[in-house]
C-alpha positions in Angstrom: 0.0 0.0 0.0 2.9 2.4 0.7 4.3 1.6 -2.7 1.0 2.3 -4.4 0.7 5.6 -2.5 4.2 6.6 -3.6 3.6 5.7 -7.2 0.2 7.5 -7.4 1.4 10.6 -5.6 4.6 11.0 -7.6 2.8 10.2 -10.9 0.1 12.7 -10.3 2.7 15.3 -9.4 4.6 14.8 -12.6 1.4 14.8 -14.8 0.2 17.9 -13.0 3.4 19.9 -13.6 3.4 19.0 -17.3 -0.3 19.9 -18.0 -0.3 22.9 -15.7 2.8 24.3 -17.5 1.1 23.8 -20.8 -2.1 25.4 -19.5 -0.3 28.5 -18.3 1.3 28.9 -21.6 -2.0 28.5 -23.4 -3.6 31.0 -21.1 -0.8 33.5 -21.7 -1.2 33.1 -25.4 -4.9 33.8 -25.2 -4.5 36.9 -23.0 -1.8 38.2 -25.4 -4.3 38.2 -28.2 -5.6 41.4 -26.7 -4.4 44.8 -27.7 -2.1 47.1 -25.8 -3.2 48.5 -22.4 -1.2 51.7 -21.9 -0.2 52.8 -18.4 -0.6 49.5 -16.7 3.0 49.2 -15.7 3.5 52.8 -14.5 4.4 53.4 -10.8 5.3 49.8 -9.9 5.9 50.7 -6.2 2.4 52.0 -5.8 1.0 49.0 -7.6 2.9 46.7 -5.3 1.6 48.5 -2.2 -1.9 48.3 -3.6 -1.5 44.6 -4.2 -0.2 43.9 -0.7 -2.9 46.0 0.9 -5.7 44.3 -1.0 -4.2 40.9 -0.6 -3.4 40.9 3.1 -6.2 43.4 4.1 -8.9 41.9 1.9 -10.1 45.5 1.5 -12.4 44.8 -1.4 -14.2 42.0 0.5 -14.7 44.0 3.7 -18.3 44.8 2.8 -19.2 41.2 3.8 -17.0 40.9 7.0 -17.9 37.3 7.9 -17.2 36.1 4.4 -14.1 38.2 4.2 -12.6 36.6 7.4 -13.5 33.1 6.3 -12.0 33.7 2.8 -8.9 35.3 4.3 -8.0 32.2 6.3 -8.7 30.0 3.3 -6.4 32.2 1.2 -3.7 32.3 3.8 -4.0 28.5 4.2 -3.5 28.0 0.5 0.0 29.6 0.7 1.1 29.1 4.3 0.3 25.3 4.3 2.6 24.7 1.4 5.2 23.4 3.8 2.9 20.6 4.8 2.9 19.5 1.1 6.7 19.3 1.2 6.4 17.4 4.5 3.9 14.9 2.9 6.5 13.9 0.3 8.9 12.9 3.0 6.1 11.1 4.8 5.5 8.9 1.8 8.8 7.2 2.6 9.3 7.9 6.3 6.2 8.3 8.5 8.3 10.2 11.1 9.7 12.6 8.6 9.8 16.3 9.5 11.3 19.4 7.7 14.8 20.2 8.7 15.3 23.0 11.2 11.6 24.0 11.5 9.8 20.7 11.4 9.7 20.3 15.2 10.0 24.0 15.9 7.0 24.7 18.2 6.0 28.1 16.7 5.9 26.6 13.3 3.9 23.6 14.5 1.4 25.7 16.4 0.9 28.0 13.4 0.5 25.1 11.0 -2.3 23.6 13.2 -4.0 26.9 13.8 -4.0 27.8 10.1 -5.2 24.3 9.1 -8.2 24.5 11.5 -9.0 28.1 10.3 -8.8 27.0 6.7 -11.2 24.0 7.4 -13.6 26.2 9.3 -13.4 29.0 6.7 -14.2 26.7 3.8 -17.0 25.1 5.8 -18.5 28.6 6.4 -18.1 29.6 2.8 -19.8 26.3 1.7 -22.7 27.1 4.1 -23.0 30.7 2.7 -23.1 29.3 -0.8 -25.9 26.9 0.1 -27.9 29.5 2.0 -27.7 31.8 -1.0 -28.4 29.0 -3.6 -30.5 30.0 -6.6 -32.8 27.1 -5.9 -34.1 29.1 -2.9 -33.5 32.7 -4.0 -33.8 32.5 -7.8 -32.4 35.6 -9.5 -32.0 37.1 -6.0 -29.0 34.8 -5.5 -25.6 36.3 -6.3 -24.6 32.8 -7.4 -27.4 32.7 -10.1 -25.7 31.6 -13.3 -22.4 30.6 -11.6 -20.9 27.2 -12.4 -21.7 25.2 -9.3 -19.7 22.0 -10.0 -16.5 24.1 -10.1 -17.3 25.7 -6.8 -18.2 22.4 -5.2 -14.9 20.9 -6.4 -12.8 23.7 -5.0 -14.6 23.5 -1.7 -14.1 19.7 -1.6 -10.4 20.1 -2.5 -9.7 22.7 0.2 -11.6 20.8 2.9 -9.9 17.5 2.0 -6.4 19.1 2.1 -7.1 20.8 5.5 -8.6 17.7 7.0 -5.6 15.6 5.7 -3.2 18.0 7.4 -5.0 17.8 10.7 -5.2 14.0 10.5 -1.5 13.7 9.7 -0.7 15.9 12.7 -2.8 13.7 14.9 -1.0 10.6 13.6 2.3 12.3 14.3 1.2 12.9 17.9 0.5 9.2 18.1 4.1 8.5 16.9 5.9 11.2 18.9 3.6 11.6 21.9 4.5 15.1 23.0 1.4 17.2 23.4 3.3 20.4 23.6 4.0 20.1 19.9 0.4 19.1 19.0 -1.8 21.5 20.9 -4.8 21.4 18.5 -4.5 17.8 17.1 -3.4 15.7 20.0 -7.1 14.7 20.5 -7.1 13.3 17.0 -4.0 11.2 17.8 -5.7 9.8 20.8 -8.2 8.1 18.5 -5.3 5.9 17.4 -4.0 5.0 20.8 -4.9 1.3 20.5 -3.7 1.0 16.9 -0.3 -0.8 16.3 2.5 1.5 15.4 3.1 -0.2 12.1 -0.5 0.5 11.1 -0.2 4.1 12.2 2.8 4.5 10.0 1.1 3.0 7.1 -1.8 5.3 7.6 0.6 8.3 7.5 1.9 7.0 4.2 -1.6 6.7 2.8 -3.0 10.1 4.1 0.2 11.8 2.9 -0.4 10.2 -0.6 -4.0 11.3 -0.5 -3.0 14.9 0.4 -0.5 15.1 -2.4 -2.9 13.5 -4.9 -5.8 15.8 -4.1 -3.5 18.8 -4.2 -2.1 18.1 -7.6 -5.3 16.8 -9.2 -6.7 20.2 -8.5 -4.2 21.7 -10.9 -4.9 19.0 -13.5 -8.6 20.0 -13.4 -7.6 23.6 -13.7 -5.3 22.8 -16.7 -8.2 21.1 -18.4 -10.6 24.0 -17.7 -9.0 27.3 -18.6 -12.3 29.1 -17.9 -12.5 27.8 -14.4 -12.2 31.3 -12.8 -13.1 30.0 -9.3 -9.9 28.1 -9.4 -7.6 30.2 -11.6 -8.3 33.4 -9.7 -6.0 32.1 -6.9 -3.1 33.0 -9.2 -4.5 35.5 -11.6 -5.9 37.8 -9.0 -2.4 39.0 -8.1 -1.7 40.1 -11.7 -5.2 41.6 -12.2 -4.9 43.7 -9.1 -1.3 44.8 -9.9 -2.3 45.9 -13.4 -5.5 47.7 -12.3 -6.1 51.1 -13.8 -5.3 53.2 -10.8 -1.9 52.3 -9.3 -2.9 53.8 -5.9 -5.7 51.4 -5.6 -8.8 53.3 -6.6 -11.5 51.6 -8.6 -11.7 52.0 -12.4 -14.4 54.7 -12.0 -14.6 58.5 -12.4 -13.0 59.2 -15.8 -14.0 56.9 -18.6 -11.2 54.9 -20.2 -10.0 56.9 -23.3 -10.9 55.5 -26.7 -7.7 54.0 -28.1 -6.4 52.4 -31.3 -3.3 50.2 -30.9 -2.9 51.6 -27.4 -2.9 55.3 -28.5 -5.7 57.7 -27.6 -7.8 58.7 -30.6 -8.4 62.3 -31.5 -11.4 62.8 -33.7 -9.6 65.6 -35.6 -7.1 63.0 -36.7 -9.7 60.4 -37.7 -8.6 60.5 -41.4 -5.1 59.4 -40.3 -6.3 56.1 -38.9 -6.0 52.8 -40.9 -9.2 51.7 -42.7 -9.4 48.6 -40.5 -8.9 50.4 -37.2 -11.4 49.3 -34.6 -13.1 52.2 -32.8 -14.1 50.4 -29.6 -14.5 46.7 -29.5 -16.2 44.8 -32.3 -14.4 41.4 -31.8 -13.2 39.8 -28.6 -9.6 40.3 -29.6 -10.2 44.0 -29.8 -10.2 44.1 -26.0 -6.9 44.9 -24.5 -4.8 42.2 -22.9 -6.0 43.6 -19.5 -9.6 43.0 -20.6 -8.9 39.4 -21.4 -7.1 39.1 -18.1 -10.1 40.5 -16.4 -12.4 37.9 -18.0 -10.0 35.1 -17.0 -9.8 36.2 -13.4 -13.6 36.3 -12.7 -14.3 33.9 -9.8 -18.1 34.1 -10.3 -18.8 35.2 -6.8 -21.7 37.4 -8.0 -21.0 40.4 -5.8 -21.3 42.6 -8.9 -24.5 40.9 -9.8 -26.0 41.4 -6.3 -25.5 45.1 -6.5 -26.4 45.8 -10.2 -29.5 47.9 -10.5 -30.3 46.4 -13.9 -30.2 42.9 -12.6 -32.1 43.8 -9.5 -35.0 45.1 -11.6 -35.3 42.0 -13.8 -33.2 43.2 -16.8 -30.9 40.8 -18.6 -27.7 42.5 -17.6 -25.6 40.7 -15.0 -22.1 42.0 -14.8 -20.9 38.6 -13.8 -22.6 36.8 -16.7 -21.5 39.6 -19.1 -17.9 38.9 -18.1 -18.1 35.1 -18.2 -19.8 35.2 -21.6 -16.9 37.2 -23.0 -14.4 34.8 -21.2 -16.0 31.7 -22.6 -16.1 33.2 -26.1 -12.5 34.3 -26.0 -11.2 30.9 -25.0 -13.5 29.1 -27.5 -12.4 31.4 -30.3 -8.7 31.5 -29.4 -7.7 28.2 -31.2 -9.0 29.7 -34.4 -7.1 32.9 -33.9 -3.9 31.2 -32.8 -3.7 28.3 -35.3 -6.6 28.7 -37.7 -8.3 25.7 -36.1 -11.4 25.1 -38.2 -13.2 23.4 -35.4 -13.4 26.8 -33.7 -14.5 28.7 -36.8 -18.2 28.8 -35.9 -17.3 30.4 -32.6 -15.0 32.8 -34.3 -17.9 33.9 -36.6 -20.3 34.7 -33.8 -21.2 38.4 -33.6 -19.8 39.9 -30.4 -23.0 42.0 -29.9 -26.2 40.6 -31.3 -29.4 38.8 -30.3 -28.5 35.6 -28.3 -31.0 33.6 -30.3 -29.2 34.6 -33.4 -25.8 33.5 -32.0 -24.7 36.8 -30.5 -22.3 36.7 -27.5 -23.7 39.8 -25.8 -27.3 40.6 -26.4 -28.0 44.3 -27.2 -30.5 44.5 -24.3 -27.6 43.4 -22.0 -25.3 46.1 -23.3 -27.7 49.0 -23.2 -29.3 48.1 -19.8 -26.1 49.4 -18.0 -26.4 52.7 -16.1 -22.6 52.8 -15.7 -23.3 53.3 -11.9 -20.1 51.5 -11.1 -21.5 49.2 -8.4 -20.0 46.2 -10.1 -16.5 47.7 -10.2 -16.8 48.9 -6.6 -17.8 45.4 -5.4 -15.4 43.2 -7.4 -12.8 41.6 -5.1 -10.4 41.0 -8.0 -10.7 44.5 -9.6 -12.5 43.6 -12.9 -13.3 46.8 -14.8 -16.8 46.0 -16.1 -17.8 49.6 -17.0 -14.8 50.1 -19.2 -15.6 47.0 -21.2 -19.2 47.9 -21.6 -18.2 51.4 -22.8 -15.8 50.0 -25.4 -18.6 47.7 -26.8 -20.9 50.7 -26.9 -18.3 52.8 -28.8 -18.1 50.2 -31.5 -21.9 49.9 -31.8 -22.3 53.7 -32.0 -19.3 54.7 -34.1 -18.9 51.8 -36.5 -22.2 49.9 -36.6 -24.6 52.8 -35.8 -26.6 50.3 -33.8 -28.0 51.9 -30.7 -31.4 52.5 -29.1 -33.5 54.7 -31.3 -34.0 57.3 -28.5 -30.4 58.2 -28.7 -30.9 59.6 -32.2 -32.7 62.5 -30.7 -30.1 62.9 -28.0 -27.2 63.1 -30.5 -29.1 65.5 -32.8 -29.9 67.8 -29.9 -26.3 67.8 -28.7 -24.9 68.5 -32.2 -27.4 71.3 -33.0 -28.2 72.9 -29.7 -25.4 71.8 -27.4 -27.7 70.3 -24.9 -29.8 67.1 -24.6 -33.1 69.0 -24.6 -32.5 70.8 -27.8 -33.2 74.2 -26.3 -31.6 77.3 -27.9 -28.5 78.5 -26.0 -30.0 82.0 -25.7 -32.3 80.6 -23.0 -29.4 79.4 -20.7 -29.9 82.3 -18.4 -33.7 82.1 -18.0 -33.2 80.3 -14.6 -31.8 83.6 -13.1 -34.7 85.8 -14.2 -36.6 85.5 -10.8 -33.6 86.2 -8.6 -33.4 89.4 -6.5 -29.8 90.0 -7.6 -27.9 90.0 -10.8 -25.9 86.9 -11.7 -22.7 88.1 -13.4 -21.7 86.5 -16.7 -18.2 86.1 -18.0 -17.6 88.5 -20.9 -20.7 90.7 -19.9 -20.7 91.8 -16.3 -17.2 90.5 -15.6 -14.3 90.4 -18.1 -12.7 87.2 -16.8 -13.0 84.8 -13.9 -10.0 86.5 -12.3 -12.5 89.0 -10.8 -14.5 86.3 -8.9 -13.8 83.3 -6.6 -15.7 80.7 -8.5 -17.1 79.7 -11.9 -20.6 78.4 -11.3 -21.1 75.7 -13.9 -24.9 75.6 -14.3 -25.1 72.6 -16.7 -27.8 71.8 -19.2 -30.3 70.4 -16.6 -29.7 73.3 -14.3 -30.4 75.7 -17.1 -33.3 74.0 -18.9 -35.0 71.4 -16.7 -37.7 73.1 -14.5 -37.0 71.0 -11.4 -33.3 71.4 -11.7 -33.6 75.2 -12.2 -34.8 75.4 -8.5 -31.5 73.8 -7.4 -29.5 76.3 -9.6 -31.4 79.2 -8.1 -30.9 77.9 -4.5 -27.2 77.5 -5.0 -26.9 81.0 -6.5 -28.9 82.5 -3.6 -26.8 80.7 -1.0 -23.5 81.8 -2.6 -24.8 85.4 -2.7 -25.9 85.2 0.9 -22.5 83.9 2.0 -20.7 86.7 0.2 -19.0 84.3 -2.2 -18.3 86.0 -5.6 -19.1 83.9 -8.6 -19.9 84.2 -12.3 -21.4 81.9 -15.0 -20.7 81.4 -18.6 -24.3 81.9 -19.8 -24.6 80.9 -23.4 -20.9 80.1 -23.4 -21.7 76.8 -21.8 -22.5 73.7 -23.8 -23.1 70.1 -22.7 -20.0 68.6 -21.1 -20.5 65.5 -23.3 -21.2 63.0 -20.5 -24.3 61.5 -22.1 -22.6 61.2 -25.5 -19.5 59.5 -24.1 -21.5 57.1 -21.9 -23.6 56.0 -24.9 -20.5 55.4 -26.9 -20.4 58.5 -29.2 -16.9 59.4 -28.3 -16.3 61.8 -31.1 -19.4 63.9 -30.2 -18.1 63.9 -26.7 -14.7 65.2 -27.8 -16.3 67.9 -30.0 -18.4 69.2 -27.0 -15.5 68.9 -24.6 -13.1 70.8 -26.9 -15.6 73.6 -27.2 -15.9 73.8 -23.4 -12.2 73.6 -22.8 -11.6 76.5 -25.2 -14.2 78.6 -23.3 -12.8 77.7 -19.9 -9.3 78.6 -20.9 -10.3 81.9 -22.5 -12.3 82.9 -19.4 -9.4 82.1 -17.1 -11.3 79.4 -15.1 -9.4 78.0 -12.1 -12.1 76.9 -9.6 -15.4 75.5 -10.7 -18.5 74.5 -8.7 -21.2 72.3 -10.2 -24.6 71.1 -9.1 -24.6 68.2 -11.6 -22.8 65.1 -10.5 -22.2 64.2 -14.2 -20.8 67.6 -15.1 -18.7 67.5 -11.9 -17.2 64.2 -12.9 -16.6 65.1 -16.5 -14.9 68.4 -15.9 -12.9 67.1 -12.9 -11.8 63.8 -14.2 -12.2 63.7 -18.0 -11.2 67.1 -19.2 -7.7 66.5 -17.7 -7.4 63.7 -20.3 -7.6 66.5 -22.9 -5.1 68.7 -21.1 -7.3 70.9 -18.8 -6.6 70.8 -15.1 -9.1 72.6 -12.8 -10.1 72.6 -9.2 -13.7 71.3 -9.4 -16.0 70.8 -6.4 -19.6 69.7 -6.1 -22.0 72.3 -4.7 -22.6 70.2 -1.5 -18.9 70.3 -0.8 -18.7 74.1 -1.1 -22.0 74.7 0.8 -20.9 72.4 3.6 -17.6 74.4 3.8 -19.5 77.6 4.0 -21.8 76.3 6.8 -18.7 75.1 8.8 -17.1 78.5 8.3 -20.2 80.3 9.7 -20.9 82.1 6.4 -24.3 80.3 6.2 -26.3 79.8 9.3 -29.3 77.4 9.1 -32.1 78.2 11.6 -34.6 75.7 13.1 -38.3 75.9 12.1 -40.7 77.3 14.7 -43.1 75.1 16.6 -43.4 71.4 17.2 -41.4 70.6 14.0 -38.2 71.7 15.8 -38.8 69.1 18.5 -39.9 66.2 16.4 -37.5 66.6 13.5 -38.5 66.3 9.9 -37.4 62.9 8.6 -35.3 63.2 5.4 -33.5 60.5 3.5 -30.5 61.2 1.2 -29.9 59.4 -2.1 -26.3 59.1 -3.2 -25.8 60.1 -6.9 -23.6 57.4 -8.4 -21.3 59.9 -10.2 -20.8 61.9 -7.0 -20.5 58.9 -4.6 -19.0 55.8 -6.2 -17.3 57.5 -9.0 -15.8 60.3 -6.9 -16.1 59.1 -3.3 -18.0 62.1 -2.1 -20.3 60.8 0.6 -19.8 62.9 3.7 -20.4 66.6 2.7 -24.0 66.2 1.6 -24.8 64.2 4.8 -23.1 66.7 7.0 -25.2 69.4 5.3 -28.5 67.5 6.0 -27.4 66.8 9.6 -26.5 70.4 10.1 -30.1 71.5 9.4 -31.9 72.1 12.7 -35.2 70.2 12.9 -34.1 67.6 10.4 -33.6 63.9 11.1 -31.5 62.0 8.5 -32.8 58.5 7.8 -30.6 56.3 5.7 -31.9 53.9 3.2 -30.6 50.3 3.6 -28.5 50.8 0.5 -26.5 53.9 0.9 -23.0 55.3 0.3 -20.8 52.7 -1.4 -23.7 50.3 -1.6 -26.2 52.9 -2.8 -28.7 52.0 -5.5 -28.7 53.9 -8.8 -31.6 56.2 -9.8 -31.5 54.7 -13.3 -30.3 57.8 -15.3 -26.6 57.2 -15.8 -25.0 55.8 -18.9 -27.3 58.0 -21.0 -30.2 55.9 -19.7 -32.1 59.1 -18.8 -32.8 59.5 -22.5 -33.7 55.8 -23.1 -37.0 54.1 -22.5 -37.0 51.4 -19.8 -39.1 48.7 -21.3 -37.8 45.6 -19.5 -38.5 44.7 -15.9 -39.2 47.2 -13.1 -38.2 50.8 -13.5 -35.0 51.4 -11.6 -36.2 54.8 -10.3 -39.4 53.2 -9.1 -37.5 50.6 -7.1 -35.2 53.3 -5.6 -38.2 55.6 -4.8 -40.0 52.8 -3.0 -36.8 52.2 -0.9 -36.8 55.9 0.0 -40.5 55.9 1.0 -40.0 52.9 3.2 -37.8 55.0 5.5 -40.8 57.1 6.4 -39.1 60.2 5.2 -41.1 63.3 4.3 -38.4 64.5 1.8 -36.0 62.7 -0.4 -32.8 64.8 -0.6 -30.6 64.5 -3.8 -27.4 66.1 -5.0 -27.8 65.7 -8.8 -30.4 66.9 -11.3 -30.6 63.5 -13.0 -31.4 61.9 -9.7 -34.0 64.6 -9.0 -35.8 63.9 -12.3 -35.8 60.2 -11.9 -36.9 60.1 -8.3 -39.5 62.8 -8.9 -40.9 60.7 -11.7 -40.8 57.6 -9.4 -42.6 59.6 -6.6 -45.3 60.7 -9.0 -45.8 57.0 -10.0 -45.9 56.0 -6.3 -48.4 58.7 -5.4 -50.7 57.6 -8.2 -50.7 54.2 -6.4 -51.5 55.8 -3.1 -48.0 56.0 -1.6 -45.9 59.0 -0.7 -48.5 61.7 -0.1 -46.9 64.8 1.1 -43.4 63.6 0.2 -41.2 65.8 -2.0 -37.9 65.4 -3.8 -35.5 68.3 -3.0 -31.9 69.1 -3.6 -29.8 69.4 -0.5 -29.2 73.1 -1.5 -33.0 73.7 -1.3 -33.2 72.3 2.2 -30.3 74.5 3.2 -31.7 77.6 1.6 -35.0 77.2 3.5 -33.2 76.9 6.8 -31.0 79.9 6.1 -33.9 82.0 5.0 -35.6 81.4 8.3 -32.9 83.5 9.9 -34.0 86.5 7.9 
């Protein structure tokens, strides 16, 4: 039996090393099919710090602390228990074998036993979590819906078997050596063998060591035969995917959109004629993704954290960020043999349209692609730093720029942006109509002031703030508050045009660049240095994306500036009179995705609400990093929502469930969507007396009480 254990263990080891080496080489060849990914090797020291922080701190998993702790011990066990594998090879031949120097060193032995127990308990807990969240009980509500369960079960079995083998081996060693000081957590296992002859105990050591080695290496054989088994491969690939993430300092791939590139170089629409005829604008074939994109797809562990947070998936739409990634992964690896060697057996896969109806062979259905609100919840949640939004945007770019295949409603949006410079198609001469009812004059650059050197701030009004009736009230409130606080500011008036956010998020990169170039010229000519914006989308675009085109400005959101003014005593909110001051008006705050997740601004608007006397802040269950989208991002504000529940209706219902009398927002897009959701709810008999207000309006009402 000992001989059989030796032959099997060594044979499996050799076979595993051969097929694993071949698999790694095949995987590298597939990933290298992707195009360049510029900037992914810059600042290696910061990247290494980020990797160590995310690896050891499990920072991306902290939102589920119980799962994070269990996974941390399983992860540590995978590496720290490597020495037990080396020991097992010695135990195949000598049951009393121990590693030289450290084999009987008490700290090493204690640590080995503690980690082995923690690994076994950790994988047991993760198995229970998976079963309690199984789709058979929760359906689409399960984050594991669509995941490949046999792979997860196999990984769980392998880890549990290895951990249990280590503990049994330690117990058998106690039976042979008999010193409990060296076996604090496994001596009781050894006591089970107290009546067993020593020769039989030694044989058991040989067999269990052989089992441990075999199970360990068969795992890698299974991986080698399943290159798309992300739940197994992520153990190695995650390190590379984290190290090569977009932001070396560790921030998620949010905020600025990834630039449109051809062969790794950013594309300027003015140089369009210089591009090769076969240049791909965006992604039309899976090999058009960068190598980082293909690495992303390979790394997905199918944990479903992205899916559980996705507003589209949670309102019964076909988009699941997880299934989006795994579909691209499976297609890439199925098509790779044809791309690499012209393998005719993969020709049918190679000819599948990357975006097209699934029933017609498409890899990604158009309804999947266009359901995305680009809210960034998937990117925020992903423990291995997959950049879902970037990939969706690249697919949209190809559909818009090359195929001209996009939702019909976007035709009107693009025409309005091209002709009038705003999504509503209103003439630019009406950009100052919002200021007509104010008791003071709002200075315009080039009219009342020559340049922005004469004032502290440029107030970027934005298209919604200038033309949308509900958003105009926010614009007026901010202007009045700045005037009251003695803060000098000016606006561009008809010099403003759309920042280009809706064009860019819907894939029309060239229209975005045209609008951005126009704005950048105006901002430079007017001497802009500091900008305050009430629109989270304008805020994000000017702050993060205009810098890609060479313009650096200090940009703040109006809630940040107003909060600063309150703290400095330049604005003093006053409590309402009567019982309301005692009871406190319940208000809930909705985090705009492009202010919160995309720019990490969570505290200032909350501090503002909490600074209002007579107001009680009630948080929705999903708030801050876990906030739920209003449904307007990704140009969805200008597209009809025909599938499933309306996202704004779901979010409004969540706000009403808090019992709040007002829903506070910090973005005109959110205000429109939640106002529409509230109107729908009130038609059904819910939310009477509730109103949607910008934080600035709440503050203005409190400040005006003082006068």
